[in-house]
C-alpha positions in Angstrom: -0.2 0.0 -0.1 1.4 3.2 -1.0 2.5 5.5 2.0 0.8 9.0 2.2 3.6 11.7 2.0 1.5 14.6 2.8 3.0 16.9 5.2 -0.7 17.8 6.7 -1.7 17.2 9.9 -5.6 16.0 10.4 -8.2 18.7 10.5 -8.7 18.1 14.2 -4.7 18.3 15.1 -4.3 21.5 13.0 -7.4 22.9 14.7 -5.7 22.4 18.2 -2.5 23.7 16.8 -4.0 26.8 15.7 -5.7 27.3 19.2 -2.3 26.8 20.8 -0.6 29.4 18.7 -3.5 32.1 19.4 -2.8 31.1 23.1 0.9 32.1 22.5 -0.1 35.2 20.8 -2.1 36.5 23.5 0.4 35.6 26.1 2.9 37.8 24.5 0.4 40.7 24.6 0.0 40.6 28.1 1.6 43.3 30.1 3.2 45.1 27.2 3.5 48.2 29.3 5.9 46.4 31.8 7.6 43.8 29.6 11.1 44.4 28.6 11.7 45.8 25.1 14.9 43.8 24.7 15.8 40.7 25.9 19.7 41.1 26.2 20.3 38.1 24.0 23.8 37.6 22.5 24.7 36.2 19.1 26.6 33.5 20.8 23.7 32.6 22.9 21.1 32.3 20.2 23.6 30.4 17.8 23.9 27.8 20.9 19.9 27.3 20.9 20.0 26.4 17.0 23.4 25.1 16.5 22.5 21.6 15.0 22.2 19.5 11.7 19.4 19.4 9.4 17.1 17.3 11.3 16.2 14.0 9.4 13.1 13.3 11.8 10.2 15.5 12.9 9.5 16.7 16.2 5.9 16.8 17.7 4.3 20.1 16.8 3.1 20.9 20.2 6.6 20.4 21.6 8.0 22.5 18.7 5.5 25.1 19.5 6.8 25.4 23.1 10.2 25.6 21.9 9.4 28.5 19.7 7.4 30.2 22.4 10.2 29.8 24.7 13.2 30.8 22.3 11.6 33.0 19.6 8.5 34.5 20.7 9.2 35.4 24.5 12.6 36.7 23.6 11.6 38.9 20.6 12.7 42.4 20.6 9.3 43.7 21.6 8.3 45.8 18.9 4.7 45.7 19.7 5.3 47.1 23.2 5.0 50.7 24.4 8.8 51.0 25.2 10.2 50.9 21.7 11.6 53.7 20.3 14.3 52.8 18.1 14.8 53.6 14.3 11.4 53.8 12.9 9.3 50.8 14.2 5.8 50.4 14.8 3.5 48.0 16.9 1.5 46.6 14.3 -2.1 45.9 14.5 -4.2 42.9 15.9 -6.3 42.7 12.7 -3.1 42.5 10.8 -2.0 39.3 12.7 -5.4 37.7 11.7 -4.8 38.7 8.2 -1.3 37.5 8.1 -2.4 34.2 9.3 -5.3 34.2 6.8 -2.7 35.0 4.1 -0.2 32.0 5.1 -3.2 29.7 5.0 -4.2 30.3 1.2 -0.6 30.9 0.2 -1.4 33.3 -2.8 1.2 34.8 -5.5 0.4 38.3 -6.7 2.4 38.2 -9.6 -0.4 37.3 -12.3 -4.0 37.9 -11.8 -5.4 34.4 -12.0 -3.0 33.2 -9.4 -4.4 35.6 -6.9 -7.6 37.3 -8.3 -8.7 38.8 -5.4 -5.5 39.9 -3.7 -4.5 41.6 -7.1 -7.6 43.6 -7.0 -7.0 44.4 -3.4 -3.6 45.6 -4.2 -4.8 47.9 -6.9 -7.4 49.3 -4.3 -4.9 49.8 -1.4 -2.7 51.6 -3.9 -5.4 53.9 -4.7 -6.3 54.3 -1.0 -3.0 55.0 0.0 -2.3 57.5 -2.7 -5.9 59.2 -1.8 -4.9 59.2 1.9 -1.7 61.1 1.7 -3.4 63.7 -0.9 -1.5 62.1 -4.0 -3.0 62.0 -7.5 -6.3 59.9 -7.2 -5.4 58.2 -10.5 -1.9 57.4 -9.5 -0.8 53.9 -9.8 1.6 51.7 -7.6 2.9 48.6 -6.4 3.5 47.1 -3.0 7.1 46.3 -2.0 8.9 45.1 0.8 9.7 48.6 2.4 11.1 52.0 1.8 14.3 50.8 0.3 12.4 48.9 -2.3 10.1 51.5 -2.8 12.7 54.1 -3.5 14.7 51.8 -5.6 11.6 51.1 -7.7 10.5 54.8 -7.9 14.3 55.7 -9.1 14.4 52.7 -11.7 11.2 54.2 -13.3 12.8 57.6 -13.0 16.0 56.6 -14.8 14.1 54.4 -17.4 11.4 56.9 -18.3 13.6 60.0 -18.4 16.0 58.1 -20.5 13.8 56.2 -22.8 15.0 57.7 -25.9 18.4 56.0 -25.3 17.0 52.5 -25.0 18.9 51.9 -21.8 16.9 48.7 -21.1 18.9 47.1 -24.3 22.0 49.6 -24.6 22.6 50.0 -20.9 24.2 53.3 -19.7 27.6 52.8 -21.6 28.6 55.8 -23.6 26.2 58.3 -22.1 27.4 61.4 -20.3 26.9 61.1 -16.5 23.4 62.0 -15.1 23.1 63.5 -11.8 20.6 62.9 -8.7 20.4 65.6 -6.0 19.2 65.1 -2.5 20.0 66.8 1.0 22.6 65.3 3.2 20.1 64.1 5.7 18.6 61.5 3.0 18.3 58.0 4.0 21.0 55.7 3.1 19.0 53.4 0.8 19.1 56.0 -1.6 23.2 55.5 -2.1 22.3 51.7 -2.4 19.8 52.6 -5.2 22.0 54.9 -7.0 24.7 52.2 -7.0 22.3 49.4 -8.1 21.2 51.6 -10.9 24.5 52.1 -12.3 24.3 56.0 -11.8 27.4 55.9 -9.3 27.5 57.8 -6.1 29.9 60.1 -7.5 27.0 61.3 -9.6 24.8 61.7 -6.3 24.9 65.1 -5.1 24.2 65.5 -1.4 23.3 69.1 -0.7 24.0 70.7 2.6 21.0 71.0 4.7 20.0 74.2 6.9 19.9 74.2 10.4 16.2 72.8 10.3 17.7 69.9 8.7 16.0 70.7 5.5 17.5 71.0 2.1 19.3 74.3 1.0 17.5 75.2 -1.7 19.9 77.9 -2.8 22.8 75.5 -2.6 20.9 72.8 -4.8 20.2 75.0 -7.6 23.8 76.3 -7.6 24.8 72.4 -7.8 22.6 71.8 -10.7 23.9 74.8 -12.6 27.6 73.6 -12.1 26.7 70.2 -13.3 24.9 71.4 -16.4 28.1 73.6 -17.0 30.3 70.8 -16.4 28.5 68.7 -19.0 26.5 66.3 -16.9 22.7 65.7 -17.0 20.7 66.5 -14.0 17.8 64.1 -14.1 16.4 63.6 -10.8 15.6 65.5 -7.4 14.7 63.3 -4.3 12.6 65.4 -1.5 12.3 64.1 1.9 8.7 64.0 3.4 10.2 63.1 7.0 13.8 62.5 7.3 15.0 59.5 9.2 17.5 61.6 11.5 15.1 64.4 12.6 11.7 63.9 10.7 12.4 67.3 8.7 10.2 67.9 5.7 11.8 69.4 2.8 10.0 72.1 0.8 8.4 69.9 -1.5 6.5 72.3 -3.6 10.0 74.6 -4.1 11.6 71.1 -5.0 9.0 70.4 -7.5 9.3 73.8 -9.4 13.0 73.4 -9.4 12.4 70.0 -11.0 9.9 71.5 -13.4 12.5 74.2 -14.3 15.1 72.0 -15.0 13.0 69.1 -16.5 13.7 66.6 -14.1 12.0 63.9 -12.4 10.9 64.5 -8.9 10.6 61.7 -6.5 9.9 61.9 -2.8 10.9 59.5 -0.1 8.0 59.4 2.1 8.7 56.1 3.7 8.7 57.4 7.3 6.6 60.6 7.1 4.5 60.4 3.8 1.3 59.1 5.6 1.2 62.1 8.0 0.3 64.0 5.0 -3.3 62.8 5.7 -3.8 65.2 8.8 -5.0 68.5 7.8 -3.0 70.2 10.4 0.2 69.2 8.4 -1.2 69.8 4.6 1.0 73.1 4.5 4.2 71.1 5.5 3.4 68.8 2.8 2.5 71.1 0.2 3.8 70.0 -3.3 3.6 66.3 -2.6 1.0 65.9 -5.3 3.6 67.2 -7.7 5.9 64.3 -7.4 6.4 61.8 -10.3 6.8 59.2 -7.7 6.6 58.8 -4.3 7.8 56.0 -1.6 5.6 55.2 1.5 5.6 52.5 4.1 2.4 51.2 5.4 4.6 49.3 7.9 5.4 52.6 9.6 2.4 55.0 10.0 -0.3 52.7 8.9 1.0 50.6 11.9 1.4 47.4 9.6 3.7 44.5 10.4 6.5 44.1 8.2 6.7 44.1 5.3 4.5 46.6 3.6 6.3 49.4 1.6 4.7 50.8 -1.6 5.8 52.8 -4.7 3.3 55.6 -6.1 3.8 56.8 -9.9 2.0 59.7 -11.3 1.5 57.7 -14.3 0.9 53.9 -13.7 1.8 53.1 -17.3 5.5 54.2 -16.4 5.9 51.2 -14.1 4.9 49.0 -17.2 7.3 50.8 -19.5 10.1 50.1 -16.8 9.4 46.4 -15.9 7.4 44.9 -18.5 9.2 41.9 -20.1 7.4 39.2 -22.7 7.9 35.5 -21.5 6.0 32.9 -23.4 5.6 30.8 -20.2 3.5 33.9 -18.9 1.5 34.6 -22.0 -2.3 34.3 -21.6 -5.5 35.6 -22.6 -5.2 38.1 -19.7 -5.9 41.3 -21.7 -9.4 40.4 -23.0 -11.1 41.0 -19.5 -8.8 43.6 -18.0 -6.8 41.4 -15.9 -3.8 43.1 -14.2 -0.7 41.2 -14.0 1.6 42.9 -11.3 4.7 41.1 -12.5 4.4 43.5 -15.6 4.5 46.5 -13.4 7.5 45.4 -10.9 10.9 43.3 -10.9 9.5 40.2 -9.0 7.2 37.5 -10.3 6.7 35.6 -7.1 4.9 38.2 -4.7 3.3 37.7 -1.4 0.0 39.0 -0.7 0.6 42.2 1.2 -2.5 44.1 0.5 -4.8 42.0 2.7 -3.3 43.4 5.9 -3.8 47.1 4.9 -7.2 46.6 3.3 -8.5 44.8 6.6 -7.0 47.8 8.8 -8.7 50.5 6.7 -11.8 48.4 7.0 -11.8 47.5 10.6 -10.4 50.9 11.8 -11.2 53.4 9.3 -8.9 56.3 8.1 -10.3 58.5 10.7 -9.1 56.3 13.5 -5.6 55.8 11.8 -5.1 59.6 11.4 -6.2 60.0 15.1 -3.2 57.7 16.2 -0.9 59.5 13.9 -1.9 62.7 15.5 -1.6 61.3 18.7 2.0 59.9 18.2 2.9 63.8 17.2 1.2 65.2 20.1 3.2 63.1 22.4 6.4 63.9 20.3 5.7 67.3 21.2 5.0 66.6 24.7 8.7 64.8 24.8 10.2 67.8 23.4 8.6 70.2 25.5 9.6 68.1 28.7 13.3 68.0 27.5 13.2 71.7 26.6 12.1 72.6 30.4 14.4 70.2 31.8 17.9 71.3 33.3 19.7 68.1 32.4 18.8 67.3 28.8 19.2 69.6 25.8 16.6 69.3 22.7 18.5 69.0 19.5 15.8 69.5 17.1 12.0 70.9 16.9 10.1 68.0 15.6 7.5 68.2 12.9 6.6 64.8 13.1 7.5 62.1 15.5 11.4 62.2 16.0 13.0 63.7 18.9 16.7 64.2 19.3 18.6 65.2 22.5 21.5 65.1 24.8 22.4 64.7 28.3 24.1 67.9 29.3 24.6 67.8 33.1 22.5 69.6 35.7 24.6 72.7 36.2 26.5 72.7 32.9 29.8 71.9 34.6 31.0 69.0 32.1 33.1 69.4 29.4 31.7 68.9 25.8 34.0 65.9 25.3 32.9 64.2 28.5 29.3 64.9 27.7 30.0 63.3 24.1 31.2 60.3 25.9 28.4 60.2 28.4 26.0 60.3 25.4 27.7 57.7 23.6 27.2 55.3 26.4 23.8 56.1 27.0 22.5 53.8 23.9 24.7 50.6 24.8 23.6 50.8 28.5 20.0 51.2 27.7 19.9 48.3 25.4 21.9 46.1 28.4 19.3 47.4 30.8 16.4 46.4 28.5 13.5 48.4 29.8 13.3 50.7 26.8 15.0 50.2 23.4 16.0 53.4 21.7 18.6 54.3 19.3 21.0 57.3 18.7 22.4 59.3 15.7 24.8 62.1 15.1 23.7 65.8 14.6 25.9 68.5 14.0 28.9 66.2 14.6 27.7 65.2 18.1 26.2 62.1 19.5 22.6 62.3 20.3 19.9 60.0 21.7 16.8 59.7 19.0 13.3 58.8 20.0 11.0 57.9 17.3 7.3 57.6 18.5 5.3 55.7 16.0 3.0 53.3 18.2 -0.7 53.5 18.5 -0.5 51.9 22.0 1.8 54.9 23.4 0.4 57.0 26.1 2.1 59.9 28.0 3.0 57.6 31.2 5.0 55.8 28.6 7.0 58.7 27.5 7.5 59.9 31.1 8.9 56.3 31.7 11.3 56.8 29.0 13.1 59.9 30.4 13.0 58.2 34.0 14.8 55.1 32.8 17.4 57.5 30.8 18.1 59.4 34.0 18.8 56.2 36.0 21.4 54.9 33.1 22.9 58.2 33.2 23.5 57.9 37.1 25.0 54.6 36.4 27.4 56.0 33.9 28.4 58.6 35.8 29.2 56.3 38.6 31.3 54.2 36.3 33.2 57.5 35.0 33.5 58.7 38.4 31.7 61.9 37.1 30.4 64.4 39.8 28.2 67.3 38.8 
């Protein structure tokens, strides 16, 4: 008798495992306010846990889930908690947890329409919703990608291919063409450097323009650089504006950048991966003026739409530009799909195999509504201003930026200003690793004006005022510990 080689459990067993999995999830959601944000794990310890050859025989699924709970779930960095301030991390939504489980259950590939009919249409819908939510062109097109890095790379690929279509660079490449240049402020995210390298443009042709005291791009310096490059025989082709820089949340003057791009016949791309979704707030409409003029925009739903990773999006003014950039005929993909307006996403992006990212976004909009999401974004910004004001009123911290969005940078400076700048720098450098070792809050730092600062990013619908107060309380306790180590008296 032929052996059944299926990997499936019985439906009864599968149901039991699903219930156990849900218990694990609920347990992790207990006590989010008091649970440690960072577990203190080391690479060596984790490697020891999993250092084994490929198992030839399977483990009972209940025992396996016990191991996963102990070593994976319970030790995970608590991005979903209320003490996470590092990078640009959000807490996710419970509806999205449900959607991710459902997506995995049906295993859709949103590369061709007939492989995922509903998921394909949902992706079109959430692209349109995302565009409308931020006040971009209601007829704009787009595609869901992994995150801001991929969204910016996609937008810049479209920019390169459309702007230089007459040179047939898809066939001929860039060889023999005079250098073409890209412009952005020196506060722009590092993924742009990577994109410039991958696109064959070369970082020598990526002109990083100095930022002003408010960390926005210097428009006068930008235009001077463009004029100089034209004089030097180069071809300026793209300006990148920041709708929220990663360091401070600064928003470039997007309308003025759009005007410059138009003046010099250049593509205008906006990196709105961090801050773009805040354009949905009426109170910030003036700060985002000009966003609708961009040729392409990168946004991240896994930032200010509070989605779990991964959920980025590239929006383009003209949807056909994606097809002009990425379409490649292949016999094995041919079908009669055009006869009934089927939309194959593989013809509009590099990937063929694509996970179904749209369901969690669609379910979140449907479950909570755009109004509730905007309220949470507004709360994050309000709490950020509260943190900034608290720091500014304190005698032991110095505020290093005036936030438009949800990033606050600050430094410890001592109660009586008696410490030297070099010693203050040393103290501030030690704060981040000491906080990580402590584990109660998770926060990262950056460098502003050549000095180390603590950088808090507040993107979490679960955050409350008492959580922000707790952050400063813990930092002050850590500073006392560091000063004792350094034998500092102030």
